C-alpha positions as CSV (number, residue, x, y, z in Angstrom):
1,X,2.7,-35.0,-2.7
2,X,5.9,-33.5,-1.5
3,X,7.6,-34.2,-4.9
4,X,5.1,-31.8,-6.5
5,X,6.3,-28.8,-4.5
6,X,9.1,-26.6,-6.0
7,X,12.5,-27.0,-4.3
8,X,12.8,-23.3,-3.5
9,X,15.5,-23.7,-0.8
10,X,17.8,-26.6,-1.6
11,X,20.1,-27.5,1.2
12,X,23.5,-29.0,1.0
13,X,24.5,-32.0,3.1
14,X,26.7,-31.3,6.1
15,X,30.1,-32.9,6.1
16,X,31.2,-34.4,9.4
17,X,34.7,-33.4,8.6
18,X,34.2,-29.8,7.7
19,X,36.6,-28.3,10.2
20,X,34.0,-27.1,12.6
21,X,31.7,-25.3,10.1
22,X,29.0,-27.9,10.6
23,X,29.1,-27.1,14.4
24,X,28.9,-23.4,13.7
25,X,25.9,-23.9,11.3
26,X,24.2,-26.0,14.0
27,X,24.7,-23.2,16.6
28,X,23.3,-20.6,14.1
29,X,20.3,-22.8,13.4
30,X,19.6,-23.3,17.2
31,X,19.9,-19.5,17.6
32,X,17.4,-19.0,14.8
33,X,15.0,-21.6,16.3
34,X,15.1,-19.8,19.7
35,X,14.6,-16.4,18.0
36,X,11.6,-17.8,16.0
37,X,10.1,-19.0,19.2
38,X,10.5,-15.6,20.7
39,X,9.2,-13.5,17.8
40,X,7.0,-15.6,15.5
41,X,4.9,-17.6,18.0
42,X,4.0,-14.8,20.4
43,X,0.5,-14.4,19.1
44,X,-0.5,-18.0,18.8
45,X,1.4,-18.7,22.1
46,X,-0.8,-16.4,24.1
47,X,-4.0,-17.9,22.7
48,X,-4.4,-20.4,25.7
49,X,-5.0,-17.3,27.9
50,X,-8.5,-17.0,26.4
51,X,-9.3,-19.3,23.5
52,X,-10.5,-22.4,25.4
53,X,-12.4,-20.3,27.9
54,X,-14.3,-18.4,25.3
55,X,-15.8,-21.5,23.7
56,X,-17.7,-22.2,26.9
57,X,-18.0,-18.7,28.5
58,X,-18.0,-16.5,25.4
59,X,-20.9,-14.9,23.4
60,X,-22.1,-18.4,22.2
61,X,-21.8,-20.5,25.3
62,X,-21.6,-24.2,25.2
63,X,-22.9,-26.6,27.8
64,X,-20.0,-27.7,30.0
65,X,-19.9,-31.5,29.8
66,X,-17.2,-34.1,28.9
67,X,-18.4,-34.6,25.3
68,X,-18.2,-30.9,24.5
69,X,-14.8,-30.5,26.2
70,X,-13.4,-33.4,24.1
71,X,-15.1,-32.1,21.0
72,X,-13.6,-28.6,21.4
73,X,-10.1,-29.8,22.2
74,X,-10.2,-32.2,19.3
75,X,-11.3,-29.3,17.0
76,X,-8.4,-27.2,18.3
77,X,-5.8,-30.0,17.7
78,X,-7.0,-30.8,14.2
79,X,-7.3,-27.1,13.3
80,X,-3.7,-26.7,14.2
81,X,-2.7,-29.7,12.2
82,X,-4.7,-28.6,9.1
83,X,-4.4,-24.8,9.2
84,X,-0.9,-24.3,10.7
85,X,1.0,-27.5,10.1
86,X,-0.3,-28.6,6.7
87,X,-1.4,-25.3,5.1
88,X,1.2,-22.8,6.3
89,X,4.2,-24.8,7.5
90,X,4.1,-27.5,4.8
91,X,2.8,-25.7,1.7
92,X,2.5,-21.9,1.8
93,X,5.9,-21.4,3.3
94,X,7.4,-22.9,0.1
95,X,5.9,-20.0,-1.9
96,X,8.5,-17.5,-0.9
97,X,9.5,-14.4,-2.8
98,X,13.3,-14.6,-2.7
99,X,13.1,-15.8,0.9
100,X,10.4,-13.2,2.0
101,X,6.8,-14.2,3.0
102,X,3.6,-12.5,3.8
103,X,0.5,-11.5,1.8
104,X,2.2,-8.6,-0.1
105,X,5.3,-10.7,-0.8
106,X,3.1,-13.5,-2.2
107,X,1.1,-10.9,-4.1
108,X,4.2,-9.5,-5.7
109,X,5.4,-13.0,-6.6
110,X,2.1,-13.9,-8.3
111,X,1.7,-10.5,-10.0
112,X,5.2,-10.8,-11.4
113,X,4.7,-14.2,-12.8
114,X,1.0,-14.1,-13.8
115,X,0.6,-11.5,-16.5
116,X,-2.9,-12.0,-17.7
117,X,-5.3,-9.2,-16.7
118,X,-8.0,-11.7,-16.0
119,X,-6.0,-12.9,-13.0
120,X,-4.0,-9.9,-12.0
121,X,-6.6,-7.2,-11.0
122,X,-8.7,-9.5,-8.8
123,X,-5.7,-11.1,-7.2
124,X,-4.2,-7.7,-6.5
125,X,-7.4,-6.4,-4.9
126,X,-7.6,-9.6,-2.7
127,X,-4.0,-9.3,-1.6
128,X,-4.5,-5.6,-0.7
129,X,-7.6,-6.4,1.3
130,X,-5.7,-9.1,3.2
131,X,-3.1,-6.4,4.0
132,X,-5.9,-4.0,5.1
133,X,-7.3,-6.7,7.4
134,X,-3.9,-7.2,9.0
135,X,-4.0,-3.6,10.3
136,X,-7.3,-4.5,12.1
137,X,-5.6,-7.5,13.6
138,X,-2.5,-5.5,14.7
139,X,-4.9,-3.3,16.7
140,X,-6.8,-6.1,18.4
141,X,-3.9,-8.4,19.2
142,X,-2.0,-6.1,21.7
143,X,-5.3,-5.2,23.3
144,X,-6.6,-8.7,23.8
145,X,-3.2,-10.3,24.6
146,X,-2.2,-7.8,27.3
147,X,-5.7,-7.5,28.8
148,X,-6.2,-11.3,29.1
149,X,-2.8,-11.7,30.7
150,X,-3.3,-8.9,33.3
151,X,-6.8,-10.2,34.1
152,X,-5.0,-13.0,36.0
153,X,-4.6,-10.5,38.8
154,X,-8.3,-10.9,39.5
155,X,-7.9,-14.7,39.6
156,X,-5.0,-14.4,42.1
157,X,-6.9,-11.8,44.2
158,X,-10.4,-10.5,43.3
159,X,-9.7,-7.3,45.1
160,X,-7.1,-6.4,42.4
161,X,-9.8,-6.3,39.7
162,X,-10.1,-2.5,39.6
163,X,-6.4,-2.2,38.9
164,X,-6.6,-4.3,35.7
165,X,-7.4,-1.5,33.2
166,X,-4.9,1.1,34.6
167,X,-2.1,-1.6,34.5
168,X,-3.0,-2.5,31.0
169,X,-3.0,1.1,29.8
170,X,0.4,1.7,31.5
171,X,1.9,-1.4,29.8
172,X,0.6,-0.4,26.4
173,X,1.9,3.2,26.7
174,X,5.3,1.8,27.6
175,X,5.2,-0.7,24.8
176,X,4.5,1.9,22.1
177,X,6.9,4.4,23.6
178,X,9.9,2.0,23.4
179,X,9.3,1.5,19.6
180,X,11.2,4.7,18.8
181,X,14.2,3.6,20.8
182,X,14.7,0.4,18.8
183,X,13.9,-3.1,20.0
184,X,17.1,-4.7,19.1
185,X,18.3,-5.3,22.7
186,X,14.9,-6.1,23.9
187,X,14.5,-8.7,21.2
188,X,17.5,-10.7,22.5
189,X,15.4,-11.5,25.6
190,X,12.3,-12.6,23.7
191,X,13.5,-16.1,22.9
192,X,14.5,-17.2,26.5
193,X,11.3,-15.6,27.9
194,X,9.1,-17.4,25.4
195,X,11.0,-20.6,26.0
196,X,10.3,-20.3,29.7
197,X,6.7,-19.5,29.0
198,X,6.1,-22.5,26.7
199,X,7.9,-24.8,29.1
200,X,5.8,-23.5,32.0
201,X,2.4,-23.8,30.3
202,X,3.4,-27.3,29.0
203,X,4.4,-28.4,32.6
204,X,1.1,-27.1,34.1
205,X,-0.8,-28.9,31.4
206,X,1.0,-32.2,32.1
207,X,0.3,-32.0,35.8
208,X,-3.4,-31.6,35.1
209,X,-3.4,-34.4,32.4
210,X,-1.9,-36.8,34.8
211,X,-4.8,-36.3,37.2
212,X,-7.4,-36.8,34.4
213,X,-5.7,-38.8,31.6
214,X,-9.1,-39.4,29.8
215,X,-8.6,-36.0,28.2
216,X,-6.1,-37.6,25.8
217,X,-9.0,-39.2,23.9
218,X,-9.4,-35.7,22.3
219,X,-6.6,-36.6,19.9
220,X,-9.2,-38.8,18.1
221,X,-11.0,-36.8,15.4
222,X,-14.1,-38.9,16.3
223,X,-14.9,-36.3,19.0
224,X,-14.7,-33.4,16.7
225,X,-16.9,-35.2,14.1
226,X,-19.5,-36.2,16.8
227,X,-19.6,-32.7,18.1
228,X,-21.0,-31.6,14.7
229,X,-23.2,-34.6,14.4
230,X,-24.9,-34.3,17.7
231,X,-25.0,-30.4,18.1
232,X,-24.4,-28.9,14.6
233,X,-25.4,-25.3,15.4
234,X,-23.5,-25.0,18.7
235,X,-20.5,-26.7,17.1
236,X,-20.6,-24.2,14.2
237,X,-20.9,-21.2,16.5
238,X,-18.1,-22.6,18.7
239,X,-15.8,-22.4,15.7
240,X,-15.8,-18.6,16.2
241,X,-13.9,-19.2,19.5
242,X,-11.9,-22.3,18.5
243,X,-10.2,-20.4,15.7
244,X,-8.6,-18.2,18.4
245,X,-6.3,-21.1,19.0
246,X,-4.7,-20.6,15.5
247,X,-4.6,-16.8,15.4
248,X,-1.0,-15.9,14.5
249,X,-0.6,-18.8,12.0
250,X,-0.1,-16.2,9.3
251,X,2.9,-14.9,11.2
252,X,4.8,-18.1,10.4
253,X,4.7,-17.1,6.8
254,X,5.1,-13.3,7.2
255,X,8.3,-13.7,9.4
256,X,9.9,-16.3,7.2
257,X,12.3,-13.7,5.8
258,X,13.7,-13.0,9.3
259,X,14.4,-16.6,10.4
260,X,14.1,-18.9,7.4
261,X,11.8,-21.8,6.6
262,X,13.5,-24.6,8.5
263,X,14.0,-22.9,12.0
264,X,10.3,-21.9,12.0
265,X,9.2,-25.5,11.1
266,X,11.5,-27.0,13.7
267,X,10.4,-24.7,16.5
268,X,6.7,-25.2,15.6
269,X,6.7,-29.0,15.3
270,X,9.2,-29.9,18.0
271,X,8.3,-27.3,20.7
272,X,5.4,-24.9,20.2
273,X,2.7,-27.3,19.0
274,X,3.3,-29.8,21.8
275,X,3.4,-27.1,24.4
276,X,0.1,-25.5,23.3
277,X,-1.7,-28.9,23.0
278,X,-0.5,-30.0,26.5
279,X,-1.8,-26.8,27.9
280,X,-5.2,-26.9,26.2
281,X,-5.6,-30.5,27.3
282,X,-4.6,-29.6,30.8
283,X,-7.3,-26.9,30.8
284,X,-9.8,-29.5,29.5
285,X,-8.8,-32.0,32.2
286,X,-9.2,-29.2,34.8
287,X,-12.8,-28.5,33.6
288,X,-13.4,-32.3,33.7
289,X,-12.6,-32.2,37.4
290,X,-13.9,-28.8,38.6
291,X,-16.5,-27.8,36.1
292,X,-17.8,-24.3,36.1
293,X,-15.8,-23.4,39.2
294,X,-12.6,-23.2,37.1
295,X,-14.3,-21.7,34.0
296,X,-13.6,-18.1,34.9
297,X,-9.9,-18.6,33.9
298,X,-8.9,-22.2,33.3
299,X,-5.4,-21.0,32.2
300,X,-4.6,-19.4,35.5
301,X,-6.5,-22.0,37.6
302,X,-4.0,-24.7,36.3
303,X,-1.4,-23.1,38.6
304,X,-1.5,-23.4,42.4
305,X,-2.4,-20.3,44.4
306,X,1.2,-19.5,45.2
307,X,2.2,-19.8,41.5
308,X,-0.6,-17.6,40.0
309,X,1.1,-14.3,40.5
310,X,4.4,-15.4,38.9
311,X,2.3,-16.9,36.1
312,X,0.5,-13.5,35.6
313,X,3.9,-11.8,35.3
314,X,5.2,-14.4,32.8
315,X,2.0,-14.4,30.7
316,X,2.1,-10.5,30.7
317,X,5.7,-10.6,29.3
318,X,4.6,-13.2,26.7
319,X,1.7,-10.9,25.8
320,X,4.0,-7.9,25.4
321,X,6.2,-10.0,23.1
322,X,3.2,-11.0,21.1
323,X,2.2,-7.4,20.8
324,X,5.7,-6.4,19.9
325,X,5.7,-8.9,17.0
326,X,2.5,-7.6,15.5
327,X,3.6,-4.0,15.8
328,X,6.9,-4.8,14.1
329,X,4.8,-6.6,11.5
330,X,2.7,-3.5,10.9
331,X,5.9,-1.5,10.3
332,X,7.2,-4.1,7.8
333,X,3.9,-4.4,6.0
334,X,3.6,-0.6,5.8
335,X,7.1,-0.4,4.3
336,X,6.2,-3.0,1.7
337,X,3.0,-1.2,0.8
338,X,4.9,2.1,0.4
339,X,7.5,0.5,-1.9
340,X,4.9,-1.3,-4.0
341,X,2.9,1.9,-4.5
342,X,-0.1,1.4,-2.3
343,X,0.7,4.0,0.3
344,X,2.1,7.5,0.3
345,X,5.7,8.0,1.5
346,X,6.0,8.0,5.3
347,X,8.9,8.8,7.5
348,X,10.8,5.5,8.2
349,X,13.5,5.4,10.9
350,X,16.0,2.5,11.1
351,X,16.6,1.5,14.7
352,X,19.4,-0.9,14.0
353,X,22.6,-0.3,12.0
354,X,23.1,-4.1,11.7
355,X,19.6,-5.3,10.8
356,X,17.9,-3.5,7.9
357,X,14.5,-5.0,8.8
358,X,14.3,-3.2,12.2
359,X,12.4,-0.1,11.3
360,X,10.1,2.4,13.1
361,X,7.3,4.4,11.5
362,X,6.1,7.1,13.9
363,X,2.7,7.7,12.2
364,X,1.8,4.0,12.3
365,X,3.1,3.5,15.8
366,X,1.1,6.4,17.4
367,X,-2.0,5.6,15.3
368,X,-1.9,2.0,16.5
369,X,-1.4,3.1,20.1
370,X,-4.4,5.4,20.1
371,X,-6.6,2.7,18.5
372,X,-5.4,-0.1,20.9
373,X,-6.1,2.0,24.0
374,X,-9.5,3.0,22.7
375,X,-10.3,-0.6,22.2
376,X,-9.3,-1.5,25.7
377,X,-11.3,1.4,27.2
378,X,-14.3,0.5,25.0
379,X,-14.5,-3.3,25.4
380,X,-12.9,-3.4,28.9
381,X,-12.6,-7.2,29.1
382,X,-10.8,-9.7,27.0
383,X,-14.0,-11.7,26.7
384,X,-15.7,-8.7,25.0
385,X,-12.6,-8.2,22.8
386,X,-12.6,-11.7,21.5
387,X,-15.9,-11.0,19.8
388,X,-14.0,-8.5,17.6
389,X,-11.0,-10.9,17.3
390,X,-11.0,-13.5,14.6
391,X,-12.7,-12.0,11.7
392,X,-9.6,-10.2,10.4
393,X,-7.5,-13.4,10.9
394,X,-10.0,-15.7,9.2
395,X,-10.6,-13.3,6.4
396,X,-6.8,-13.1,5.7
397,X,-6.5,-16.9,5.9
398,X,-9.4,-17.3,3.4
399,X,-7.7,-14.9,1.0
400,X,-4.5,-16.8,1.4
401,X,-6.4,-19.8,0.0
402,X,-7.2,-17.8,-3.1
403,X,-3.6,-16.8,-3.6
404,X,-2.5,-20.3,-2.9
405,X,-4.9,-21.5,-5.6
406,X,-3.1,-19.3,-8.2
407,X,0.3,-20.5,-6.9
408,X,-0.6,-24.2,-7.2
409,X,-2.2,-24.0,-10.6
410,X,-0.3,-21.2,-12.3
411,X,3.2,-21.1,-10.7
412,X,3.8,-24.7,-9.5
413,X,1.7,-26.4,-12.3
414,X,0.0,-28.9,-9.9
415,X,-2.3,-31.4,-11.6
416,X,-6.0,-30.6,-10.7
417,X,-6.5,-34.0,-9.1
418,X,-3.7,-33.3,-6.6
419,X,-4.6,-29.6,-6.0
420,X,-8.4,-29.9,-5.8
421,X,-8.6,-32.1,-2.7
422,X,-6.0,-30.1,-0.8
423,X,-7.6,-26.8,-1.7
424,X,-11.1,-28.2,-1.0
425,X,-10.1,-29.0,2.6
426,X,-8.6,-25.6,3.1
427,X,-11.6,-23.7,1.7
428,X,-14.0,-25.8,3.8
429,X,-12.1,-25.3,7.0
430,X,-11.3,-21.6,6.6
431,X,-14.7,-20.9,5.1
432,X,-16.4,-22.5,8.1
433,X,-14.2,-20.4,10.5
434,X,-14.9,-17.2,8.6
435,X,-18.7,-17.9,8.5
436,X,-18.7,-18.6,12.2
437,X,-16.9,-15.4,13.0
438,X,-19.3,-13.4,10.9
439,X,-21.9,-14.2,13.5
440,X,-19.9,-12.1,15.9
441,X,-20.3,-8.9,13.8
442,X,-23.0,-7.3,16.0
443,X,-20.9,-8.0,19.2
444,X,-17.7,-6.3,18.0
445,X,-16.7,-8.1,14.8
446,X,-17.7,-4.9,12.9
447,X,-14.6,-3.2,14.2
448,X,-11.9,-5.1,12.2
449,X,-14.2,-5.1,9.1
450,X,-14.6,-1.3,9.4
451,X,-10.9,-0.8,9.8
452,X,-10.2,-3.2,6.9
453,X,-12.6,-1.4,4.5
454,X,-11.3,2.1,5.5
455,X,-7.6,1.0,4.9
456,X,-8.5,-0.9,1.7
457,X,-10.1,2.3,0.4
458,X,-7.1,4.4,1.3
459,X,-4.6,1.9,-0.3
460,X,-6.6,1.5,-3.5
461,X,-7.3,5.2,-3.8
462,X,-3.6,6.0,-3.5
463,X,-2.6,3.4,-6.1
464,X,-5.3,4.5,-8.5
465,X,-4.5,8.2,-8.0
466,X,-0.8,7.7,-8.6
467,X,-1.5,5.9,-11.8
468,X,-3.8,8.7,-13.0
469,X,-1.3,11.4,-12.1
470,X,1.4,9.6,-14.1
471,X,-0.9,9.2,-17.1
472,X,-1.7,13.0,-17.1
473,X,2.0,13.9,-16.8
474,X,2.8,11.5,-19.6
475,X,0.2,13.0,-21.8
476,X,1.7,16.5,-21.5
477,X,5.3,15.3,-21.7
478,X,7.6,16.4,-24.6
479,X,9.5,13.6,-26.4
480,X,13.1,13.4,-25.1
481,X,14.9,13.4,-28.5
482,X,13.1,16.6,-29.5
483,X,13.9,18.3,-26.3
484,X,17.6,17.3,-26.3
485,X,18.0,18.5,-29.9
486,X,16.4,21.9,-29.3
487,X,17.5,22.7,-25.7
488,X,21.1,21.6,-25.9
489,X,21.9,24.2,-28.5
490,X,19.7,27.1,-27.2
491,X,20.4,27.0,-23.4
492,X,23.5,28.2,-21.6
493,X,25.4,25.2,-20.1
494,X,26.7,25.6,-16.5
495,X,29.2,23.4,-14.6
496,X,28.0,20.6,-12.5
497,X,25.4,17.8,-12.5
498,X,21.6,18.2,-12.4
499,X,19.5,15.2,-11.4
500,X,15.8,15.5,-12.3
501,X,13.7,13.0,-10.4
502,X,10.7,11.7,-12.4
503,X,8.2,9.0,-11.7
504,X,7.9,8.0,-15.3
505,X,10.8,6.9,-17.6
506,X,9.1,8.4,-20.6
507,X,9.1,12.1,-21.7
508,X,10.8,15.2,-20.2
509,X,10.3,15.8,-16.5
510,X,8.1,18.8,-15.7
511,X,10.8,20.0,-13.3
512,X,13.3,20.2,-16.2
513,X,10.9,22.2,-18.3
514,X,10.2,24.6,-15.5
515,X,13.8,25.0,-14.6
516,X,14.7,25.8,-18.2
517,X,11.8,28.2,-18.6
518,X,12.6,30.2,-15.5
519,X,16.4,29.9,-15.1
520,X,17.3,29.5,-18.8
521,X,20.3,27.3,-18.1
522,X,21.3,23.6,-18.3
523,X,24.0,21.8,-16.4
524,X,26.9,20.2,-18.2
525,X,25.5,16.8,-17.2
526,X,21.8,16.2,-16.9
527,X,20.4,13.0,-15.4
528,X,16.8,12.1,-15.8
529,X,16.4,9.7,-12.9
530,X,13.5,7.3,-12.2
531,X,13.5,5.1,-9.1
532,X,11.6,1.8,-9.6
533,X,10.6,-0.7,-6.9
534,X,10.7,-4.2,-8.2
535,X,8.4,-7.1,-7.2
536,X,11.3,-8.8,-5.4
537,X,12.5,-8.2,-1.9
538,X,16.1,-7.3,-2.8
539,X,17.9,-6.0,-5.9
540,X,21.6,-6.6,-5.8
541,X,24.1,-3.8,-6.6
542,X,25.1,-5.2,-10.0
543,X,21.4,-5.0,-11.2
544,X,20.7,-1.7,-9.6
545,X,21.3,0.8,-12.4
546,X,20.1,1.0,-16.0
547,X,21.7,3.8,-18.0
548,X,21.1,5.2,-21.4
549,X,23.2,7.9,-23.1
550,X,20.8,10.4,-24.8
551,X,23.7,12.5,-26.2
552,X,24.8,16.1,-25.6
553,X,25.3,15.5,-21.8
554,X,21.9,14.0,-21.2
555,X,21.4,10.6,-19.6
556,X,18.4,8.5,-18.8
557,X,18.9,6.5,-15.5
558,X,16.7,4.0,-13.8
559,X,17.6,2.9,-10.3
560,X,15.9,-0.3,-9.1
561,X,15.3,-1.4,-5.5
562,X,13.5,-4.3,-3.9
563,X,10.4,-3.7,-1.9
564,X,12.3,-4.6,1.3
565,X,15.1,-2.1,0.6
566,X,15.4,1.6,1.4
567,X,15.9,3.7,-1.8
568,X,19.0,5.6,-0.9
569,X,19.7,7.5,-4.1
570,X,23.1,9.2,-3.2
571,X,24.5,5.9,-2.1
572,X,23.4,4.3,-5.3
573,X,24.8,7.1,-7.5
574,X,28.3,6.6,-5.9
575,X,28.4,3.2,-7.6
576,X,27.3,4.4,-11.1
577,X,29.9,4.5,-13.9
578,X,29.5,5.1,-17.6
579,X,28.2,8.7,-17.6
580,X,31.3,10.8,-17.2
581,X,33.0,11.6,-13.9
582,X,32.0,10.1,-10.6
583,X,29.2,11.7,-8.8
584,X,30.2,14.3,-6.1
585,X,27.3,15.5,-4.0
586,X,28.7,19.0,-3.7
587,X,28.6,19.4,-7.5
588,X,25.2,17.7,-7.9
589,X,21.8,19.4,-7.6
590,X,18.6,17.4,-7.3
591,X,15.4,18.9,-8.9
592,X,12.1,17.6,-7.6
593,X,8.6,18.3,-8.9
594,X,5.9,18.7,-6.3
595,X,2.4,18.3,-7.7
596,X,-0.6,20.1,-6.4
597,X,-3.7,18.1,-7.3
598,X,-6.8,19.8,-8.7
599,X,-9.9,17.5,-8.3
600,X,-12.0,17.7,-11.5
601,X,-14.9,16.1,-13.2
602,X,-12.6,14.1,-15.6
603,X,-13.4,10.4,-15.7
604,X,-10.9,8.8,-13.4
605,X,-12.0,8.5,-9.8
606,X,-15.2,9.8,-8.0
607,X,-14.7,13.3,-6.7
608,X,-14.7,12.1,-3.0
609,X,-11.8,9.7,-3.8
610,X,-9.9,12.5,-5.6
611,X,-10.2,14.6,-2.5
612,X,-8.9,11.8,-0.3
613,X,-6.0,11.3,-2.7
614,X,-5.3,15.0,-2.7
615,X,-5.2,14.9,1.1
616,X,-2.8,11.9,1.1
617,X,-0.6,13.7,-1.4
618,X,-0.3,16.8,0.7
619,X,0.6,14.8,3.8
620,X,3.1,12.4,2.1
621,X,6.7,12.7,3.2
622,X,8.8,14.7,0.7
623,X,10.8,12.8,-1.9
624,X,13.9,14.5,-0.5
625,X,13.7,12.6,2.8
626,X,12.3,9.4,1.3
627,X,15.2,9.1,-1.2
628,X,17.8,10.3,1.4
629,X,18.8,13.3,-0.7
630,X,21.2,15.9,0.8
631,X,19.0,18.7,2.1
632,X,21.3,21.5,0.8
633,X,21.4,20.1,-2.7
634,X,17.6,20.0,-3.5
635,X,15.4,22.3,-5.5
636,X,11.7,21.8,-5.6
637,X,9.5,23.1,-8.4
638,X,5.7,23.0,-8.2
639,X,3.1,22.1,-10.8
640,X,-0.6,21.6,-10.9
641,X,-2.3,18.4,-12.2
642,X,-5.9,17.6,-12.9
643,X,-7.1,14.1,-12.7
């Protein structure tokens, strides 16, 4: 089956006599592997804190007996093999968009190569909904990870139970506060800490397994099958907790652009997967021996009394790292959504001069902080929060199956008799997990669904509203050749360059018409500039600019950027040639049109969505800041638009 997959990242053999370059590449790979362990696997790595416990002590409690323990651990192992190892690591990670992964990157890849309307609209909506669900996940993950880690204080000393919530709130406040400072230096510690964490939980698991080696029978899928044969309904309901063991699997794909495909694969197969399974089996062996006495927290009860407090501290650091990863992921997804036209412009700060991907978005950061703290104060325990956890993840995983279907059939041209069995397994497994999690809706599962639908409405409203505004502006636009012929001779020309920013490459920008109407002058050089965001992560400098000479000092220019790049217009203009003298910012004026939206009864969007779009338009960051325009060289001209 491997020969059916596209070779998207060919590697060259390493020469043993390469003068040391092979050694340096090996060191770089090891560094990436350690970095991937620190960043990518934080979410799935902290799942042992609560996943196994919740299958027996959660909202759908199982009878605690050896058959059920073996059945649950067998389900966890084979879920990791099917969902994480086969689906994400072996197949989906090959569907990269110029090295970038994630739902939006995959959506951009499919949308760029699948042109038929029958596919495109539905696929786009599914991809956007998966993105909306991610925001629900990014709120729950910090809450449940930090809360479940700090709850170890009560295991170490029950008298410390009242301190759990205050400690969690302080940790979360500190976590979100440091985002604005930049996490570059903190990130260098993530790898070693997570290495220590995984080694520790694996070691604790081994010590427990040695005492009860019978738990190793759980590797046999027989126990997972018999679980469903003997207790079909309890087994189905247990899937809602078992899936917690694979939450974070989508991070492997989303973070591929930061670390590369091979370092993530190596770190998962050689280190993270064995460590997780050793710990889960250790927890199962503990319950074999001690039963319900250890069920309150089988993770912490693996450690001796003297080691529980250090384990709480280590697990809390791992939970902070898991939270950091999902917060950074929310920033990255937001930037992609802005660039692809699903969100209004927001202020984006770069926290590292060396790493373009390290960004900070204040509105998203503080919004997440408020929601995470509200979740902690509302649900109060990690057990209550796990009822809300899982629906967003399983929903996104199921949508990934739909996107993968398009990739296999349309992009990779797999034969149906190869693709159908593989997809059938994925749909069956992820569909069962999603259905099981839907049973938790009354107990808290409504929260990520509510967040997902609200954000989905905002994303689609902005995308639709922008398209309607562009259509209205295009309808009223004057043809460029007519304007150039009439205005070039009638208006007074003044020295310098005028750049008129316009969202559509057709017609005369409204700002230019207003400027001529009120000021009755034209600059010697007039640039009609459109910035386009392509469906690829990065556009190289040699493909950045498209230039058309319209005559009489008028030029049509299109600057192209990838959806992972920052559209810095002045920097791009410095590299433009072919339209006269080089651009000097002190001789250049930028003219922007600021539209005021007038909701109307025209067929386009319902009035309530038009009002939402108008509110988003008013609160969007100005084009001046978004395109990095010099503040003292910008002129804004207003206009009103009905949609």
